[in-house]
Residue frames as qw, qx, qy, qz and C-alpha x, y, z in Angstrom:
[[0.872, -0.179, 0.399, -0.220, -32.52, 30.30, 62.21],
 [0.888, 0.429, 0.015, 0.162, -31.02, 29.11, 58.96],
 [0.268, 0.800, -0.409, 0.348, -27.91, 31.28, 59.68],
 [0.490, -0.610, 0.534, -0.320, -27.50, 29.68, 63.00],
 [0.940, 0.004, 0.338, -0.032, -27.75, 26.17, 61.80],
 [0.746, 0.611, -0.147, 0.222, -25.33, 26.83, 59.00],
 [0.016, -0.796, 0.472, -0.379, -22.93, 28.31, 61.58],
 [0.740, -0.389, 0.480, -0.265, -23.29, 25.47, 63.85],
 [0.952, 0.269, 0.146, 0.025, -22.89, 23.02, 60.96],
 [0.508, 0.746, -0.309, 0.300, -19.80, 24.96, 59.79],
 [0.263, -0.714, 0.564, -0.320, -18.30, 24.92, 63.29],
 [0.897, -0.105, 0.402, -0.151, -19.08, 21.10, 63.59],
 [0.849, 0.509, 0.009, 0.143, -17.60, 20.49, 60.17],
 [0.249, 0.775, -0.475, 0.335, -14.34, 22.52, 61.10],
 [0.538, -0.566, 0.556, -0.285, -13.99, 20.62, 64.31],
 [0.947, 0.046, 0.318, -0.013, -14.29, 17.23, 62.50],
 [0.612, 0.726, -0.213, 0.232, -11.68, 18.40, 59.93],
 [0.067, -0.793, 0.506, -0.333, -9.28, 19.42, 62.64],
 [0.788, -0.304, 0.502, -0.185, -9.76, 16.03, 64.41],
 [0.919, 0.364, 0.135, 0.069, -9.14, 14.14, 61.09],
 [0.469, 0.746, -0.373, 0.291, -6.04, 16.15, 60.21],
 [0.346, -0.682, 0.561, -0.317, -4.65, 15.63, 63.74],
 [0.898, -0.093, 0.417, -0.110, -5.36, 11.88, 63.48],
 [0.816, 0.549, -0.015, 0.179, -3.70, 11.78, 59.97],
 [0.173, 0.834, -0.432, 0.297, -0.72, 13.73, 61.32],
 [0.594, -0.536, 0.554, -0.231, -0.33, 11.32, 64.12],
 [0.932, 0.194, 0.306, 0.015, -0.22, 8.39, 61.76],
 [0.579, 0.750, -0.184, 0.261, 2.27, 10.19, 59.55],
 [0.210, -0.795, 0.502, -0.270, 4.41, 10.89, 62.55],
 [0.796, -0.264, 0.542, -0.039, 4.47, 7.07, 63.47],
 [0.873, 0.419, 0.211, 0.130, 5.16, 6.20, 59.86],
 [0.318, 0.859, -0.283, 0.285, 7.88, 8.93, 59.42],
 [0.482, -0.672, 0.541, -0.153, 9.40, 7.83, 62.85],
 [0.920, -0.010, 0.389, 0.046, 9.52, 4.19, 61.52],
 [0.702, 0.660, 0.029, 0.266, 11.14, 5.38, 58.21],
 [0.126, 0.898, -0.304, 0.291, 13.59, 7.66, 59.79],
 [0.530, -0.564, 0.595, -0.215, 14.70, 5.22, 62.55],
 [0.979, 0.167, 0.003, -0.116, 15.06, 2.32, 60.29],
 [0.716, -0.440, 0.412, 0.353, 18.32, 0.21, 60.29],
 [0.491, 0.723, -0.394, -0.285, 20.83, 0.01, 57.43],
 [0.991, 0.054, 0.081, 0.093, 22.44, -2.92, 55.83],
 [0.343, -0.681, 0.524, 0.379, 26.34, -3.28, 56.01],
 [0.741, 0.545, -0.185, -0.345, 26.65, -3.74, 52.16],
 [0.370, 0.525, -0.767, -0.002, 29.97, -5.61, 52.36],
 [0.349, -0.189, 0.848, -0.350, 28.26, -8.20, 54.69],
 [0.816, 0.311, 0.107, -0.476, 25.51, -9.25, 52.12],
 [0.042, -0.339, 0.900, 0.271, 26.48, -12.64, 50.81],
 [0.797, 0.202, 0.162, -0.546, 24.04, -14.47, 48.65],
 [0.058, -0.363, 0.903, 0.225, 24.64, -18.05, 47.68],
 [0.748, 0.073, -0.413, -0.515, 22.89, -20.96, 45.90],
 [0.492, -0.313, 0.749, -0.316, 22.12, -23.85, 48.18],
 [0.454, 0.187, -0.756, -0.433, 22.25, -26.99, 46.06],
 [0.742, -0.120, 0.430, -0.499, 19.54, -29.57, 46.90],
 [0.180, -0.262, 0.930, 0.186, 20.00, -33.24, 46.25],
 [0.293, 0.424, 0.850, 0.109, 16.68, -33.60, 44.43],
 [0.180, 0.107, -0.161, -0.964, 14.21, -31.74, 42.18],
 [0.706, -0.028, -0.140, -0.694, 10.53, -32.43, 42.51],
 [0.867, -0.232, 0.369, -0.243, 11.32, -35.69, 44.33],
 [0.877, 0.462, -0.120, 0.063, 13.59, -36.70, 41.64],
 [0.604, -0.695, 0.277, 0.274, 17.02, -37.69, 43.17],
 [0.753, 0.194, 0.356, 0.519, 18.65, -38.00, 39.74],
 [0.248, 0.716, 0.171, 0.630, 18.36, -34.13, 39.34],
 [0.375, -0.319, -0.403, 0.771, 19.82, -31.50, 41.66],
 [0.019, 0.856, 0.356, 0.375, 18.08, -28.12, 42.28],
 [0.368, 0.011, -0.349, 0.862, 18.83, -24.99, 44.38],
 [0.283, -0.853, -0.437, 0.034, 17.32, -22.52, 46.75],
 [0.212, 0.756, -0.222, 0.577, 18.77, -19.00, 47.72],
 [0.663, -0.514, -0.368, 0.401, 20.66, -18.49, 51.02],
 [0.080, 0.854, 0.001, 0.513, 21.51, -15.18, 52.57],
 [0.620, -0.432, -0.364, 0.545, 23.88, -13.79, 55.09],
 [0.130, 0.759, 0.125, 0.625, 23.99, -10.18, 56.27],
 [0.384, -0.319, -0.494, 0.711, 24.72, -7.70, 59.05],
 [0.084, -0.789, -0.482, -0.373, 22.16, -5.16, 60.07],
 [0.243, 0.134, -0.393, 0.877, 23.10, -1.86, 61.82],
 [0.150, -0.646, -0.712, 0.232, 20.75, -0.64, 64.44],
 [0.396, -0.043, 0.704, -0.588, 18.41, 0.61, 65.63],
 [0.320, -0.174, -0.836, -0.410, 16.05, -2.23, 65.11],
 [0.504, -0.297, 0.179, -0.791, 12.68, -1.40, 66.79],
 [0.371, 0.028, 0.873, -0.316, 10.82, -3.92, 69.00],
 [0.662, 0.475, 0.456, -0.357, 8.37, -5.90, 66.82],
 [0.412, 0.698, -0.385, -0.441, 10.51, -5.60, 63.61],
 [0.848, 0.039, 0.526, 0.063, 11.18, -8.55, 61.30],
 [0.091, 0.625, -0.571, -0.524, 13.92, -8.69, 58.66],
 [0.788, 0.209, 0.577, -0.059, 13.01, -10.70, 55.64],
 [0.065, -0.418, 0.603, 0.676, 14.09, -11.24, 52.05],
 [0.761, 0.459, 0.371, -0.270, 12.31, -11.88, 48.76],
 [0.265, -0.334, 0.704, 0.568, 14.00, -13.50, 45.71],
 [0.656, 0.551, 0.276, -0.436, 12.38, -13.49, 42.33],
 [0.283, -0.132, 0.756, 0.576, 13.04, -15.37, 39.03],
 [0.507, 0.346, -0.083, -0.785, 10.89, -14.10, 36.25],
 [0.752, 0.201, -0.397, -0.486, 8.62, -16.86, 35.17],
 [0.613, 0.170, -0.763, 0.116, 10.04, -19.30, 37.54],
 [0.621, -0.578, -0.526, 0.057, 8.79, -18.24, 40.95],
 [0.029, -0.728, 0.259, -0.634, 9.54, -16.49, 44.16],
 [0.636, -0.249, -0.623, 0.380, 10.92, -17.23, 47.51],
 [0.209, -0.730, 0.141, -0.635, 10.24, -15.31, 50.66],
 [0.769, -0.260, -0.517, 0.272, 11.86, -16.02, 53.98],
 [0.348, -0.919, 0.013, -0.184, 12.51, -14.40, 57.32],
 [0.494, 0.417, -0.538, 0.542, 15.90, -13.72, 59.02],
 [0.564, -0.507, -0.548, 0.353, 16.24, -14.10, 62.80],
 [0.062, 0.673, 0.000, 0.737, 15.56, -10.60, 64.20],
 [0.478, -0.576, -0.538, 0.388, 15.79, -8.99, 67.61],
 [0.087, -0.987, -0.124, -0.047, 15.62, -5.47, 69.06],
 [0.717, 0.097, -0.013, 0.690, 18.89, -3.75, 68.50],
 [0.160, -0.876, -0.185, 0.416, 19.96, -0.41, 69.83],
 [0.451, 0.883, -0.066, 0.114, 21.40, 2.35, 67.70],
 [0.087, -0.791, 0.598, -0.094, 25.21, 1.99, 67.50],
 [0.556, -0.203, 0.805, -0.048, 24.97, -1.88, 67.71],
 [0.493, 0.345, -0.556, -0.574, 24.47, -4.35, 65.02],
 [0.813, -0.027, 0.494, -0.307, 22.79, -7.65, 64.41],
 [0.303, 0.460, -0.739, -0.388, 24.18, -10.56, 62.38],
 [0.863, -0.026, 0.215, -0.457, 21.62, -13.32, 61.88],
 [0.583, -0.152, 0.783, 0.155, 22.43, -16.87, 61.34],
 [0.078, -0.003, 0.768, 0.636, 21.97, -18.02, 57.62],
 [0.536, 0.375, 0.280, -0.703, 18.61, -16.92, 56.20],
 [0.714, 0.449, -0.333, -0.421, 16.93, -19.17, 53.56],
 [0.089, 0.395, -0.914, -0.021, 18.57, -22.35, 52.36],
 [0.445, -0.127, -0.858, -0.224, 17.25, -25.93, 52.69],
 [0.175, -0.266, -0.803, 0.503, 16.05, -25.69, 56.28],
 [0.185, 0.353, 0.295, -0.869, 14.00, -22.64, 55.81],
 [0.450, 0.367, -0.295, -0.759, 12.65, -23.28, 52.40],
 [0.816, 0.056, 0.518, -0.251, 12.53, -27.04, 52.10],
 [0.397, -0.165, 0.764, 0.481, 13.52, -29.42, 49.26],
 [0.400, 0.571, 0.703, 0.141, 10.34, -29.00, 47.31],
 [0.136, 0.929, 0.106, -0.328, 11.12, -25.25, 46.66],
 [0.465, -0.396, 0.529, 0.590, 14.13, -26.01, 44.43],
 [0.652, 0.723, 0.086, -0.213, 14.57, -25.00, 40.83],
 [0.802, 0.020, 0.352, 0.481, 17.05, -25.67, 37.99],
 [0.311, 0.935, 0.107, 0.133, 17.04, -22.21, 36.52],
 [0.642, -0.304, 0.025, 0.703, 20.38, -20.42, 35.92],
 [0.225, 0.624, 0.270, 0.698, 20.83, -16.73, 35.20],
 [0.007, 0.303, -0.282, 0.910, 20.01, -13.43, 37.01],
 [0.382, -0.571, -0.723, 0.074, 17.88, -13.26, 40.12],
 [0.092, -0.617, 0.069, -0.779, 16.47, -10.11, 41.74],
 [0.546, -0.440, -0.670, 0.244, 16.15, -9.87, 45.42],
 [0.139, -0.698, 0.064, -0.699, 15.18, -7.36, 48.18],
 [0.406, -0.166, -0.707, 0.555, 15.91, -7.18, 51.94],
 [0.296, -0.605, -0.265, -0.690, 13.02, -5.73, 53.80],
 [0.131, -0.062, -0.763, 0.630, 11.81, -4.98, 57.36],
 [0.416, -0.538, -0.525, -0.512, 8.21, -5.19, 58.41],
 [0.089, 0.004, -0.704, 0.705, 6.89, -4.14, 61.78],
 [0.286, -0.531, -0.722, -0.340, 3.17, -4.95, 62.60],
 [0.330, -0.609, -0.533, 0.485, 3.26, -3.23, 65.87],
 [0.071, -0.531, -0.002, 0.844, 4.12, 0.24, 64.14],
 [0.595, 0.661, 0.386, -0.245, 2.44, -0.54, 60.82],
 [0.205, 0.814, -0.400, -0.368, 5.49, -0.13, 58.42],
 [0.884, 0.041, 0.403, 0.233, 7.35, -2.11, 55.82],
 [0.131, 0.908, -0.276, -0.286, 10.39, -0.68, 54.36],
 [0.914, 0.370, -0.034, 0.160, 13.02, -1.76, 51.89],
 [0.498, -0.765, 0.291, 0.288, 16.66, -1.84, 53.13],
 [0.261, -0.481, 0.691, 0.472, 18.49, -3.31, 50.09],
 [0.828, 0.459, 0.192, -0.259, 17.83, -4.32, 46.54],
 [0.079, -0.627, 0.693, 0.346, 20.02, -6.16, 44.15],
 [0.897, 0.337, -0.116, -0.261, 20.58, -9.02, 41.79],
 [0.386, -0.533, 0.730, 0.182, 22.81, -12.08, 41.49],
 [0.654, 0.420, -0.514, -0.363, 23.80, -14.47, 38.82],
 [0.774, -0.253, 0.563, -0.144, 23.47, -18.22, 39.39],
 [0.518, 0.512, -0.622, -0.288, 25.55, -20.59, 37.35],
 [0.938, -0.183, 0.231, -0.183, 26.13, -24.37, 37.57],
 [0.282, 0.585, -0.758, -0.057, 28.98, -26.86, 37.23],
 [0.834, -0.059, -0.507, -0.207, 28.91, -30.69, 37.37],
 [0.691, -0.628, 0.306, -0.187, 29.47, -32.53, 40.55],
 [0.061, -0.574, 0.814, 0.061, 32.35, -35.04, 41.02],
 [0.708, 0.080, 0.660, -0.240, 29.99, -37.87, 40.53],
 [0.223, 0.366, -0.685, -0.589, 30.17, -39.99, 37.42],
 [0.186, 0.187, 0.964, -0.026, 27.77, -42.41, 35.69],
 [0.100, -0.363, -0.626, -0.683, 24.43, -42.32, 34.03],
 [0.345, -0.675, -0.649, 0.061, 22.52, -41.69, 37.14],
 [0.399, -0.644, -0.177, 0.628, 24.38, -38.55, 37.76],
 [0.413, 0.427, 0.439, 0.674, 24.08, -36.79, 34.56],
 [0.123, -0.761, -0.295, -0.564, 21.92, -34.05, 36.03],
 [0.647, -0.621, -0.266, 0.354, 23.80, -33.68, 39.27],
 [0.369, 0.602, -0.019, 0.708, 24.86, -30.05, 38.76],
 [0.458, -0.477, -0.409, 0.629, 26.16, -27.96, 41.64],
 [0.123, 0.870, 0.336, 0.339, 24.73, -24.51, 41.74],
 [0.512, -0.348, -0.215, 0.755, 26.69, -21.39, 42.70],
 [0.094, 0.972, 0.182, -0.117, 26.61, -17.49, 42.75],
 [0.637, 0.414, -0.023, 0.650, 29.36, -15.86, 40.64],
 [0.386, -0.882, -0.139, 0.230, 31.28, -13.61, 43.13],
 [0.703, 0.233, 0.130, 0.660, 34.08, -12.47, 40.90],
 [0.079, 0.852, 0.153, 0.494, 33.24, -8.90, 41.46],
 [0.628, -0.775, -0.012, 0.071, 34.69, -9.00, 44.81],
 [0.862, -0.002, 0.036, 0.506, 38.36, -9.68, 43.75],
 [0.422, 0.469, -0.017, 0.775, 39.34, -6.07, 42.90],
 [0.334, -0.735, -0.048, -0.588, 37.84, -4.58, 46.03],
 [0.627, -0.116, -0.617, 0.460, 39.59, -4.49, 49.35],
 [0.429, -0.847, -0.193, -0.248, 39.38, -2.84, 52.74],
 [0.486, 0.224, -0.475, 0.698, 41.92, -1.13, 55.06],
 [0.527, -0.713, -0.222, -0.405, 40.94, -0.25, 58.64],
 [0.057, 0.442, -0.694, 0.566, 42.04, -0.10, 62.33],
 [0.664, -0.396, -0.624, -0.110, 40.92, -2.44, 64.98],
 [0.460, -0.765, 0.150, -0.425, 40.23, -1.56, 68.57],
 [0.295, 0.366, -0.794, 0.386, 42.97, -2.85, 70.95],
 [0.619, -0.389, -0.677, -0.080, 41.53, -5.37, 73.51],
 [0.536, -0.484, -0.452, 0.524, 42.96, -3.45, 76.54],
 [0.266, -0.312, 0.003, 0.912, 43.76, 0.14, 75.34],
 [0.390, 0.738, 0.483, -0.265, 40.82, 0.58, 72.99],
 [0.516, 0.789, 0.224, 0.248, 41.01, 3.29, 70.39],
 [0.236, -0.926, 0.275, 0.105, 44.00, 4.84, 72.05],
 [0.271, -0.560, 0.749, 0.228, 46.18, 2.17, 70.66],
 [0.821, 0.335, 0.257, -0.384, 44.61, 0.51, 67.65],
 [0.577, -0.221, 0.697, 0.364, 46.03, -2.12, 65.46],
 [0.326, 0.514, -0.390, -0.691, 46.22, -2.15, 61.61],
 [0.596, 0.128, 0.792, -0.042, 44.23, -4.56, 59.46],
 [0.353, 0.375, -0.410, -0.753, 43.11, -5.17, 55.95],
 [0.665, 0.191, 0.697, -0.190, 40.86, -7.55, 54.02],
 [0.258, 0.437, -0.587, -0.631, 40.92, -9.00, 50.50],
 [0.878, 0.166, 0.239, -0.379, 39.23, -11.58, 48.38],
 [0.033, -0.426, 0.842, 0.328, 40.66, -14.71, 46.79],
 [0.862, 0.211, -0.106, -0.449, 39.15, -17.35, 44.51],
 [0.708, 0.275, -0.650, 0.016, 39.92, -21.08, 44.58],
 [0.864, -0.427, -0.262, 0.050, 40.71, -23.47, 47.26],
 [0.132, -0.859, 0.419, -0.264, 43.22, -22.36, 49.93],
 [0.967, -0.168, -0.133, 0.136, 45.99, -24.81, 50.66],
 [0.639, 0.128, -0.201, 0.731, 48.88, -22.43, 51.76],
 [0.239, -0.733, -0.349, 0.532, 49.28, -19.40, 54.00],
 [0.326, 0.835, 0.144, 0.419, 49.12, -15.86, 52.51],
 [0.654, -0.312, -0.194, 0.661, 52.05, -13.73, 53.55],
 [0.106, 0.949, 0.263, 0.140, 51.39, -10.05, 53.87],
 [0.570, -0.158, -0.072, 0.803, 54.20, -7.33, 53.76],
 [0.007, -0.941, -0.304, 0.148, 53.94, -3.61, 54.45],
 [0.583, 0.172, 0.108, 0.787, 55.85, -0.97, 52.63],
 [0.070, -0.917, -0.236, 0.314, 56.16, 2.76, 53.45],
 [0.233, 0.899, -0.257, -0.268, 57.62, 4.91, 50.68],
 [0.714, 0.511, -0.472, -0.076, 59.15, 1.76, 49.16],
 [0.161, 0.433, -0.796, 0.390, 60.70, 0.39, 52.33],
 [0.643, -0.316, -0.676, -0.173, 59.35, -2.51, 54.23],
 [0.187, -0.449, 0.432, -0.759, 58.15, -1.57, 57.68],
 [0.789, -0.284, 0.045, -0.543, 56.44, -3.31, 60.68],
 [0.876, 0.104, -0.459, 0.104, 59.08, -6.07, 61.33],
 [0.409, -0.747, 0.469, -0.233, 60.72, -7.00, 64.64],
 [0.757, 0.318, -0.566, 0.074, 63.47, -9.51, 64.85],
 [0.606, -0.645, 0.390, -0.255, 64.77, -11.61, 67.82],
 [0.541, -0.381, 0.734, 0.151, 67.87, -13.79, 67.52],
 [0.008, -0.192, 0.770, 0.608, 67.45, -13.98, 63.66],
 [0.039, 0.444, 0.888, 0.108, 63.76, -14.88, 63.81],
 [0.190, -0.362, -0.225, -0.884, 60.83, -12.51, 63.00],
 [0.048, -0.309, -0.790, 0.527, 58.44, -11.94, 65.97],
 [0.283, 0.593, 0.352, -0.666, 54.79, -10.70, 65.66],
 [0.110, -0.059, 0.681, 0.721, 54.77, -11.71, 62.01],
 [0.459, 0.236, 0.004, -0.856, 51.94, -10.48, 60.01],
 [0.103, 0.047, 0.966, 0.231, 49.41, -12.99, 58.68],
 [0.479, -0.007, -0.285, -0.830, 45.99, -13.74, 57.24],
 [0.089, 0.002, -0.975, 0.202, 44.47, -16.21, 59.59],
 [0.330, 0.356, 0.649, -0.586, 40.81, -15.15, 59.69],
 [0.018, 0.249, 0.701, 0.668, 38.20, -15.77, 57.01],
 [0.224, 0.172, 0.278, -0.918, 35.62, -13.22, 57.21],
 [0.739, 0.342, 0.129, -0.566, 33.46, -14.75, 54.49],
 [0.235, -0.244, 0.897, 0.283, 33.58, -18.06, 52.66],
 [0.723, 0.343, -0.034, -0.599, 31.36, -18.87, 49.61],
 [0.096, -0.314, 0.931, 0.160, 31.73, -22.47, 49.23],
 [0.631, -0.037, -0.484, -0.605, 29.40, -24.82, 47.16],
 [0.711, -0.335, 0.413, -0.460, 27.46, -27.33, 49.17],
 [0.967, 0.114, 0.222, -0.043, 28.70, -30.20, 46.96],
 [0.494, -0.413, 0.527, 0.554, 32.06, -31.16, 45.66],
 [0.588, 0.723, 0.020, -0.360, 32.45, -29.97, 42.06],
 [0.752, -0.019, 0.496, 0.433, 34.33, -31.10, 39.04],
 [0.548, 0.320, -0.524, 0.568, 36.86, -29.39, 38.65],
 [0.600, -0.601, -0.485, 0.208, 37.21, -29.17, 42.34],
 [0.521, -0.484, -0.220, 0.668, 37.91, -26.11, 44.28],
 [0.288, 0.172, 0.280, 0.900, 37.53, -23.44, 41.54],
 [0.274, -0.610, -0.444, -0.596, 34.13, -22.17, 42.74],
 [0.569, -0.572, -0.418, 0.417, 35.19, -21.01, 46.28],
 [0.169, 0.730, -0.022, 0.662, 35.40, -17.27, 47.15],
 [0.647, -0.484, -0.436, 0.397, 36.97, -16.29, 50.43],
 [0.019, 0.885, -0.135, 0.445, 37.42, -12.80, 52.11],
 [0.740, -0.154, -0.401, 0.517, 40.57, -13.01, 54.36],
 [0.278, -0.946, 0.028, -0.165, 41.23, -10.60, 57.17],
 [0.754, 0.258, -0.282, 0.534, 44.87, -9.90, 57.64],
 [0.379, -0.925, -0.024, -0.025, 46.65, -8.07, 60.62],
 [0.502, 0.571, -0.375, 0.531, 50.02, -6.56, 61.33],
 [0.668, -0.603, -0.395, 0.186, 50.69, -7.07, 65.08],
 [0.586, -0.246, -0.030, 0.771, 53.77, -4.85, 65.06],
 [0.106, 0.307, 0.298, 0.897, 51.82, -1.94, 63.52],
 [0.106, -0.611, -0.660, 0.423, 49.70, 0.59, 65.37],
 [0.189, 0.827, 0.381, 0.367, 47.74, 3.64, 64.27],
 [0.003, 0.744, -0.219, 0.631, 48.87, 5.89, 67.07],
 [0.516, -0.199, -0.702, 0.448, 49.68, 5.89, 70.82],
 [0.183, -0.595, -0.005, -0.782, 47.31, 8.12, 72.75],
 [0.722, -0.396, -0.557, 0.110, 47.52, 6.24, 76.00],
 [0.223, -0.910, 0.189, -0.292, 49.90, 8.80, 77.52],
 [0.701, -0.531, 0.467, 0.094, 52.44, 6.18, 78.34],
 [0.282, 0.611, -0.675, -0.301, 55.42, 4.76, 76.46],
 [0.920, 0.009, 0.314, -0.234, 54.80, 1.31, 75.07],
 [0.311, 0.541, -0.757, -0.193, 57.53, -1.12, 73.81],
 [0.974, -0.054, -0.151, -0.159, 57.34, -4.70, 73.30],
 [0.748, -0.537, 0.343, 0.185, 60.17, -6.87, 74.66],
 [0.733, 0.193, 0.410, 0.508, 61.58, -6.84, 71.10],
 [0.261, -0.046, 0.187, 0.946, 61.48, -3.14, 70.64],
 [0.285, 0.407, 0.215, -0.841, 59.02, -0.26, 69.80],
 [0.509, 0.473, 0.713, 0.095, 56.04, -1.00, 67.48],
 [0.240, 0.135, 0.413, 0.868, 55.56, 0.97, 64.31],
 [0.156, 0.647, 0.465, -0.584, 53.25, 3.90, 64.61],
 [0.391, 0.589, 0.559, 0.434, 51.47, 5.18, 61.55],
 [0.065, -0.975, -0.208, 0.039, 50.99, 8.65, 63.14],
 [0.423, -0.711, 0.334, 0.453, 54.79, 9.02, 63.06],
 [0.341, -0.172, 0.716, 0.584, 55.15, 7.92, 59.50],
 [0.522, 0.621, 0.318, -0.491, 52.72, 9.67, 57.28],
 [0.158, 0.527, -0.600, -0.581, 52.65, 9.01, 53.49],
 [0.774, 0.265, -0.320, -0.479, 52.11, 6.40, 50.89],
 [0.517, -0.285, 0.788, -0.178, 51.82, 2.66, 51.71],
 [0.696, 0.254, -0.490, -0.459, 51.58, -0.54, 49.89],
 [0.714, -0.238, 0.618, -0.227, 50.70, -4.07, 50.93],
 [0.503, 0.404, -0.710, -0.283, 52.23, -6.82, 48.94],
 [0.839, -0.169, 0.410, -0.315, 50.86, -10.45, 49.49],
 [0.228, 0.406, -0.864, -0.189, 52.88, -13.59, 48.63],
 [0.870, -0.046, 0.287, -0.398, 51.31, -16.93, 48.09],
 [0.956, 0.091, 0.222, 0.168, 53.43, -20.01, 47.59],
 [0.617, -0.261, 0.302, 0.678, 56.34, -17.78, 47.00],
 [0.270, 0.385, 0.489, 0.734, 54.66, -15.63, 44.32],
 [0.101, 0.185, 0.219, -0.953, 53.29, -12.02, 44.47],
 [0.051, 0.447, 0.864, 0.227, 49.45, -12.26, 44.07],
 [0.074, -0.877, -0.470, -0.060, 48.13, -8.99, 45.46],
 [0.335, 0.067, -0.117, 0.932, 49.15, -5.25, 45.67],
 [0.194, -0.822, -0.534, -0.044, 47.10, -2.79, 47.72],
 [0.353, 0.210, -0.121, 0.904, 48.04, 0.90, 47.94],
 [0.309, -0.850, -0.424, -0.056, 46.73, 3.52, 50.41],
 [0.270, 0.567, -0.205, 0.751, 47.83, 6.58, 52.19],
 [0.489, -0.628, -0.535, 0.282, 48.08, 7.81, 55.84],
 [0.041, 0.887, 0.044, 0.458, 47.81, 11.34, 57.04],
 [0.213, 0.542, -0.499, 0.641, 49.82, 13.27, 59.63],
 [0.575, -0.390, 0.326, -0.641, 47.35, 12.28, 62.35],
 [0.196, -0.221, 0.954, -0.054, 47.82, 8.56, 61.65],
 [0.666, 0.344, 0.473, -0.462, 44.44, 8.17, 60.05],
 [0.473, 0.147, 0.715, 0.493, 43.98, 6.30, 56.80],
 [0.109, 0.252, -0.220, -0.936, 43.20, 8.72, 54.05],
 [0.497, 0.424, 0.718, -0.240, 39.63, 8.29, 53.20],
 [0.103, 0.012, 0.600, 0.793, 39.00, 8.42, 49.46],
 [0.446, 0.178, 0.141, -0.866, 35.26, 8.93, 50.24],
 [0.413, 0.025, -0.788, -0.456, 34.11, 5.63, 48.38],
 [0.196, -0.246, -0.898, 0.308, 32.76, 3.90, 51.41],
 [0.103, 0.400, 0.454, -0.789, 30.88, 6.93, 52.66],
 [0.362, 0.304, -0.268, -0.839, 29.44, 8.00, 49.20],
 [0.495, 0.010, -0.791, -0.359, 28.27, 4.39, 48.55],
 [0.649, -0.411, 0.201, -0.608, 26.77, 3.98, 52.15],
 [0.500, 0.238, -0.831, 0.049, 28.90, 0.93, 52.90],
 [0.727, -0.529, -0.225, -0.375, 27.69, 0.81, 56.37],
 [0.820, -0.433, -0.128, 0.351, 30.89, 0.49, 58.34],
 [0.115, -0.945, 0.176, 0.249, 34.17, 2.48, 58.95],
 [0.774, -0.049, 0.462, 0.430, 36.35, 0.66, 56.58],
 [0.145, 0.721, -0.300, -0.608, 38.22, 2.39, 53.81],
 [0.879, 0.323, 0.351, -0.016, 37.57, 0.79, 50.36],
 [0.117, -0.698, 0.533, 0.463, 40.74, 0.38, 48.17],
 [0.773, 0.481, -0.296, -0.288, 41.60, -1.05, 44.84],
 [0.743, -0.346, 0.570, 0.059, 43.28, -4.49, 44.78],
 [0.421, 0.620, -0.564, -0.347, 45.61, -5.36, 42.09],
 [0.940, -0.043, 0.325, -0.097, 45.19, -9.13, 41.34],
 [0.191, 0.716, -0.639, -0.205, 48.59, -10.57, 40.17],
 [0.144, -0.311, 0.937, 0.063, 49.53, -13.93, 38.84],
 [0.569, -0.052, -0.601, -0.558, 47.26, -16.91, 38.22],
 [0.003, -0.086, 0.875, -0.477, 46.61, -18.25, 41.70],
 [0.453, 0.265, 0.417, -0.742, 42.96, -17.38, 41.36],
 [0.453, 0.317, 0.803, 0.222, 42.38, -19.21, 38.05],
 [0.019, 0.384, 0.507, 0.772, 40.19, -17.73, 35.28],
 [0.075, -0.616, -0.589, 0.517, 37.98, -14.99, 36.59],
 [0.242, 0.779, 0.459, 0.351, 35.85, -12.15, 35.27],
 [0.445, -0.180, -0.214, 0.851, 38.02, -9.04, 35.66],
 [0.071, -0.263, -0.231, -0.934, 35.20, -6.72, 34.57],
 [0.385, -0.481, -0.787, -0.043, 32.58, -8.00, 36.79],
 [0.269, -0.410, -0.434, 0.756, 33.08, -5.18, 39.38],
 [0.019, -0.011, -0.251, -0.968, 31.76, -2.62, 36.95],
 [0.503, -0.216, -0.368, -0.752, 28.22, -3.93, 36.91],
 [0.747, -0.315, -0.578, -0.091, 27.83, -6.81, 39.57],
 [0.252, 0.198, -0.592, 0.739, 29.57, -5.20, 42.63],
 [0.212, 0.093, 0.638, -0.734, 27.53, -5.53, 45.74],
 [0.306, 0.405, 0.861, 0.003, 24.91, -7.42, 43.79],
 [0.230, 0.689, 0.559, 0.400, 24.05, -4.79, 41.14],
 [0.191, -0.971, -0.137, 0.043, 25.03, -1.79, 43.11],
 [0.749, 0.280, -0.063, 0.598, 28.45, -0.92, 41.65],
 [0.444, -0.620, -0.213, 0.610, 30.62, 1.55, 43.46],
 [0.322, 0.907, 0.096, 0.254, 30.58, 5.17, 42.34],
 [0.147, -0.917, 0.359, -0.094, 34.03, 6.74, 42.53],
 [0.731, -0.393, 0.552, 0.076, 35.79, 3.46, 42.30],
 [0.607, 0.638, -0.443, -0.169, 38.34, 2.35, 39.76],
 [0.967, -0.191, 0.139, 0.099, 39.92, -1.23, 39.93],
 [0.389, -0.647, 0.521, 0.397, 43.66, -1.59, 39.82],
 [0.425, 0.555, -0.568, -0.434, 45.47, -2.32, 36.49]]
């Protein structure tokens, strides 16, 4: 009898253990699925700024600030997910705010409107602190019971006086995040053609500049020391390369004194007469002549940029026999989150004013400096 009871008890206990283990396995599977299928942050899209407020604790004689964030999230983003950020200042407080989130399939991406800032956090959340701030970008999902960290970093807040004068404006400081680390880092890439897709992609690049923009940048492309990608008609250049798109602009919310020195802009530039290759199966010529194909001209390239008649940037890269930009592996090894190739940018002249030439070593991508990258001379 005792033997039977023990045997039955043992069988009952074994069954209970198996059920418990199965349940734990199920929960683990859900958790692992949430972790494995989590989205990624496109690192070069993360931009943290200090939104200057016109008061501090209801005192309009003193300005303060709150954090503001822009980013791009690569899918998949599961139903019920919420992207949010936390910013922490040791001894001064913490902000936590959501970013607009929606379900996004794998292979697509989500770029929310500005997260944080005055509208999300309010005037009463401002501080006057300057110095390093740590932050994390996270995603929670109460449907699936997960909360994961997608990005961690830190940024440096500084201040400069506004353009106002007089005794009532002594404490009207405009706050900004130092973005000098961006200047030596550039990107070269191909863009999908609107009609022929990736069978006939165009060539583009992006670079950063500091200070106010008041004249066009003029990019020129050289292959083995010779300028290429130019077409002429009756003595005039047609399809002229240009830098007409601002991908990112970090601009203070108030006018500063000195004015215009605390603006960082990432410019996207394009060479309309240059294509990666022609895989359309048809001969394509413009009315002014054939376009330049990278696939027929492998080798070393250099982009030179003029601003107000002076050379301000030099960017070097290489193209293989297949027309593809030679990948140095920096973007992949640092999990950039897109298909651009990271290249060093040589900053020339004084058009950018004074800037920290060593910031890229420690501050790049908000405390996530690039491995395998060396800035230009």
